[in-house]
C-alpha positions in Angstrom: 44.0 71.3 156.7 46.7 71.1 154.0 50.1 72.6 154.8 51.1 75.4 152.5 54.3 75.0 150.5 55.3 78.6 151.1 54.5 80.9 153.9 55.4 84.4 155.0 59.2 84.4 155.8 59.8 84.6 159.5 63.5 83.8 159.8 66.8 84.3 158.1 67.1 80.6 157.6 63.7 80.5 155.8 64.7 83.5 153.8 68.0 81.8 152.6 66.0 78.6 151.8 63.5 80.5 149.7 66.3 82.4 147.9 68.0 79.1 147.0 64.7 77.7 145.8 64.1 80.8 143.7 67.5 80.5 142.1 66.9 76.9 141.3 63.6 77.6 139.7 65.1 80.5 137.7 67.9 78.3 136.4 65.5 75.7 134.9 65.5 75.6 131.1 61.8 75.1 130.7 59.1 76.4 133.1 55.6 75.1 133.6 52.8 77.5 134.5 53.1 76.1 138.0 56.9 76.9 138.1 56.1 80.5 137.0 53.5 80.8 139.8 56.1 79.6 142.3 58.7 82.1 141.0 56.2 84.9 141.4 55.2 83.9 144.9 58.8 83.3 146.1 59.7 86.7 144.6 56.9 88.4 146.5 57.8 86.7 149.8 61.5 87.5 149.4 60.8 91.2 148.5 58.6 91.5 151.5 61.3 90.2 153.8 63.8 92.5 152.1 61.6 95.6 152.6 60.8 94.7 156.2 64.4 93.9 157.1 66.4 96.4 155.1 69.6 96.8 156.9 71.4 99.1 154.4 71.8 102.6 155.5 70.0 105.2 153.5 72.5 106.5 151.0 72.5 109.8 149.2 71.1 109.0 145.7 74.3 110.1 144.0 76.5 108.1 146.5 74.3 105.1 145.8 74.7 105.5 142.1 78.5 105.9 142.5 78.5 102.7 144.6 76.5 100.8 142.0 78.7 102.0 139.3 81.8 100.7 141.1 80.1 97.4 142.1 79.0 96.7 138.5 82.2 97.9 137.0 80.5 100.7 135.1 81.9 104.0 133.9 79.9 107.2 133.1 79.7 106.2 129.4 77.9 103.0 130.4 75.3 105.1 132.2 74.8 107.2 129.1 73.9 104.0 127.2 71.8 102.5 130.0 69.8 105.7 130.6 69.8 107.1 127.1 70.9 110.6 128.2 73.8 112.8 127.3 77.3 112.4 128.8 77.0 116.0 130.0 73.8 115.2 131.9 75.5 112.1 133.6 78.4 114.3 134.5 76.1 116.9 136.0 74.3 114.2 138.0 77.5 112.7 139.3 78.9 116.1 140.3 75.5 117.0 141.9 74.9 119.9 139.6 71.6 118.5 138.4 69.0 116.3 140.1 67.7 112.9 139.0 64.6 113.2 136.8 61.7 110.9 137.3 62.5 109.0 134.1 66.1 108.5 135.1 65.0 107.3 138.6 62.7 104.7 136.9 65.4 103.5 134.6 68.0 103.2 137.3 65.6 101.3 139.5 64.8 98.9 136.7 68.4 98.4 135.6 69.7 97.8 139.1 66.6 95.9 140.2 66.0 98.3 143.1 63.1 100.3 144.5 62.7 103.7 143.0 62.6 105.1 146.5 66.3 104.4 146.8 67.0 107.1 144.2 64.0 109.3 144.8 65.3 111.2 147.9 65.7 114.9 148.2 69.3 116.2 148.2 71.0 119.5 147.8 72.7 120.2 144.6 76.3 121.4 144.7 76.6 125.2 144.7 78.3 126.7 141.8 81.6 128.0 143.3 82.5 129.7 140.1 83.5 133.3 140.4 83.6 135.5 137.4 87.1 135.4 136.1 88.9 137.5 133.6 90.7 135.7 131.0 93.7 137.6 129.7 96.1 136.6 127.0 99.8 136.9 127.8 100.0 139.9 125.5 97.2 141.7 127.4 99.0 141.1 130.7 102.3 142.4 129.2 100.5 145.5 127.9 99.0 146.1 131.3 102.3 146.0 133.1 103.9 148.2 130.4 101.1 150.8 130.8 101.6 151.2 134.5 
């Protein structure tokens, strides 16, 4: 029986080795069909290991987005361009006033090369703490004090 070049990853050492091999393959200038097949296979094996051995705590979707923003040196304006949505919508998402739409979840997952499930978690929106307020001009306040 012929030994397989790649097998299911069973150790961190094997995982690191496959990641190195994948990086080498991806850095080649010209790829043969065989190289492309190897890249796809290595990617599948590495992704399976990652799914099975995920050690990151489950983050709140907005906290995750904030962390990715920081890690990738992005500002809200960059998210507007990446997601093709308004600055106001990004602000509402980051301030937990609005939830992430399915389309935004897909685009975030694609852009950051992550699973959609990382962003597709239920979370409570911030409650509007706004109380009705009365705006008075200085003149109105002065007139009120003079009337009393």
